N, C-alpha and C positions, 0 to 999 in steps of 0.2 A: 505494499500499498504506499503510495509515493506520499500521502500527506501527513502520514507518521512520522514525527521527526524524532528519533530513538537515539537516548541519551548516551553518553560514553563513560567511561570512568573518569577519563579527563575532565567532562562537563561536572560530575559531582567534586570532585576534587577542588575545582575551581571557586567551590562557595563553599569549601568547608574549612573552618578555622581552626586549625591543630593548634593543639597546646602540650606541651609536656606533662607526662604522668597520666594524660587520659587518651582514651580512645573514644572517638567521636563516633555516631550515629551511621554518618558518611563515609567512613573510612572503611567500613564493613557491608554497605549497602550493595548489593548485586546489580550488575548493567549488562547489557546485550554487547558481547564482541565486537569490534568494526567488522570482523570475518565472517560474520554467523547470521545465518538467517534467525528474524527475530522470534518467529513462530516454534520453530525447531526448538531455539534456545529456553525459551518459557517453558515449553512442555518438559524438557528435560532437568531441568534447575528444580533444586529441593526447596527453592523459596515458594510459599505458600501464597503471599500475596503481592499483585503486582501493582504499582501506580502509574495513573495514567493522568494527563493534566490536558484541559479541554480551555484554552485561552480565548474566548471568546464573549460578548456581552450582545450579541444581534437581538437572540431570542426575546431577551429582558428591551430592549431597543422597540421592538415588533410588539410588545405590550405595554409602550407607552410608559416604560420604565427609566430609573436614571441608571444609565451605564456606569462602568468602574470595575465590573467583576473578572474581566480578562487578566487581570495581572494578580490573581489570587492564588493559582501553582505557583507562579515564579516565587511569590511571598513565602507560600509553605514551604518549598522545596528549600528555601534557604535557612527557616528555621529548623525542620526536619533534619537534615543532615549533620546540626550543630547540636544536639540533644546528644546526650551520653550512650555510649555502647555497653550495658550492665546487663545482670540477669533479669531485669525486667526489660528491658528495650535492646534488642538484637538485631541491629541492622543485617545480619544476612537473612534475615526473615522475609526482608521486603526487596523485591525486585522492580528498581524504578524503570520502567519501560520508555518514558518521554513524552511528548505532546503531540496532541493531533493540530497538523500546522493552519489554523485558519486566517494567515495575515492577509489573504488574498479577499478573503469574506468580509473579513474586517474594513479594507480599504474599500471596498463597494458600499459597506453599509454606512460608513462615513460621511457619504455624499447623499444620503437619503431621507427624506423629508418624512418623519412618522405623520405629519399632519395632510399630507399628501395620498391620496387613497391610491394611487397608482405605485406610488415609492411605499407603502404600506405592504401591497400585495408581492412587491420583490422581496422585502424582507421577510416574508411568510416564505415563500420559494427558497432564500438562502437558508432559512431555520430548517427546510425539509430536506438539504442537501446535508446539511451537518447532520440531522437525524441518520440518514444515511450511513456516514462516516462512523458516527458514534458505535450505532449497534452493530456495524461491522469488526470493530475493534474489541466491544465487549464480548460478542458472541464467540470470539477467535479466544480471547483471554479465558472464556469460562469452558470451553471446550477443552484447555490445556489442563482442564482440571485446577484451576487457580481461581483465585478471589480477587477481582478488579477493587481497586480503592479509586473510585473517581473524583477529580476536584475539577470543580466548574470555576466560572461559567456559570450560566443560567440554568433556572430548573427546567428549561424547555428538553436539557439534555437527561429528563425523567425518562422520555418517550424513547429516547435511544437506549437508556440501560435496561429498561423494560423488557424492548425490543430484543436487544441482544442476549438476556437471559433468558428469553422465553425462547428464540429458534436455538440456543445452544441445548436447553433442555427439551427440546419437542415438546414444548405444552404450554398452556397460560399458566403465568405465575402471580404472585402475591407481592405486595409491597405495604411497607410501613413509614410514613411521612412524619416527621417531628417540624412542623410547619404554623404559621400563624395562618395563612390562605390553602384554599381546597386544591389552587393548580388544577381543578375541574370543571373551567369554564367552557362556555360554547366553542365549538369547532368551527371559526372565522377564520381559520389562516392558523399555521403553527406558530407559537410562542411560548413563552414562559410560564403563560398562566392556563395553558389545557392540554399538558404535556398527558397527564394523566388520562383524561377525557378522551384524546385521540388513541392510546394503549388500551384504554377499557372496552371502545369501541369496535377497534379492529383487532378485537380478541385476544390480544398480548396480556391484558392484566384480568385476572381472574378475580382478586380479593383484594380491597385497598382499605387501610386505615388511616386516616389524619388524626393525629394527637396533638392536642395543645391547640385546635382551631380559637381564632381572635373572632368571637361573634359579630363585631362590629365591622370586620374587612369582607364580608361573603354576603353577595346577593341577595335577595329572597330567592329571585328565579334559580340560581345553585344550590340554595336549601330544600327547594320543593324538587329539584332533579334528583338531590340525593336521598329525598324519603320515598321516590318511586323506586331505587334499586338499594334499599336499606340493607336485603339480604346479603348484599355483595360489598356494600361500601358504606364503612361506619366510621364514628370521627367521637370524640369528645373534648370539650372545650376547655381554654385555658380558664376560662371565668368559672366555672363549674369547679373547677380544681383548687386555683388558687384566690379566686375572689372571694367567691360566695362560699366555696369550700364544702360542697354537697358531697365532692366525690375525692377518693384518694389518689394521689400520683402512683404510687406504688400499687395498688389494686386494680386501677386503671390501664397502667402499662401492662401487668400482666395480662389483664382482659383482651387488651390488642395484640399480643404477641400470641396468645392463644387463638387468636382469631384467623391469623395468616401465617401460622407457622408448621402447616401440615403440609403445606409445597414450597418449593424454592422460592424465597423473596428476596426482595433489595430492602435496604436501609437507606431512607433518604431524611437528608437534613439542611432546612434550608436558616440559614444563618440570620435569616429577619427574624427569628421566631426569639432568639437572643436581645435583651435591650442593650444597646448604647454600642452594637456591633454594628461597622459599617457595611452597609448591605444596600441592594436598591432598593426596597422599604425599610427602613431603617425604623427602629421602635424603641420607645422607654420604657415600655411594660411587657414583660414577658419572664418564661421561665430564666432562671439562673444557668451561668455557665455550667454548674456542679450537677442540674438536672439533665441537662443536656446529655454531658458526659456519663451518667448514671443509664439514661436513656441508651446512648451508644453501648455499653456494657451490657445492658440487659438485653437488648436486641440482636447485638453479634455473638451470645456466648451460644445462641441458637444452631443447632448442628445445619438448616437448610439456609440460615442468612447466606445469602450466594453474594452480594457486593455490599459497598457502603458507597454514597454519593454525598459527598458535601460542598453544598452550592449555595449560590448570591453573595458571598462574601467579595467585599470591594475596596479594597486597600486604598484604591485611587481618590476614593471617597475622602479619605482620613486626610488632611492638608497639616494634621501635628507634626511631632517631632517622634510619634511612635505608630507610624503607620506600617510599621513591621508586627504588629500585636495581632493584627485579623490573622496573618498568614502562622504566625506562632501558636493562636489557638486552634486554628487549622491541623497544623502538625501534632498537637495535644487530642483531638479527637482520633486521628489517625490512629496513634498508639493506643487510644483506649480499646479502640476494635480491635488490632493484632495481640492484644493481650487478653481481651475476652474469649479468644478463639483457643488460648493454651494455658485456662487457668491451671489445670492439674500441673502444670510445670514448672508454675511461680512459689 
């Protein structure tokens, strides 16, 4: 696949800050050798997890959102490689594959006006093309018996992730989404607000659970749609758990996992669900980072949890001196997911 930019050990070494007496995560991370076919190499690799970046925010723009998420993967990788390699965090458990190159698509989208009907249609078409690239790479990684960890980019890529998992397994699959929004809006053309709708209607997504939905952000029409398919799509709201406190976080997450965990499923986390994290739809109210980490741990430890997707983080929207923190948070969530799969070893 010519759009896949496969990272080398040299790429990782350039951003790893070596320190005497320490072993950094990046020093042990596995990469594909220059003379190897990436598919053959990851199939034979002992690493269980494969990291892939999706540096685009075209789906967000097509959804009339604030762009800035294209830089999340680069920021994440710079933090991840500089974590410590130790008994809890072992770099050789992760293979960094690289990123899908969307630079041409990003350049084209830059000149498209979302207020122009024809331009927005062009954005929808670009997102459809991105879907094809994402689903191919994710399907290939899963067929190699690996677990993809996907860093966006926009939440439009949930569609490609779900389709890729379904194609690899040869069956419809499930998803659980830690999100303030449903991303189950109408099929008006592909964007970051309807990835799950398209996956559901096209038969790739069987059951879907939205965890921590913000009641103020969902239209009446979407709630009406969800009511008609409540046997297959369920949700619990943030307000039920954290504001009115009529439901318990632990009980609800266990119920959510029970609903989707009988079939291979994807774990989705949108950073716009967390307060004060720079994202397309940044919020001041939401579950804490610790709750998000616990969610990743509980969902990830399930045997059929088949990928992790973290999206919508937008370091470019942070103009402070701490714009590396979004990437650092994503890197932390990545390691929480990896650790959840090997509890018996820790």
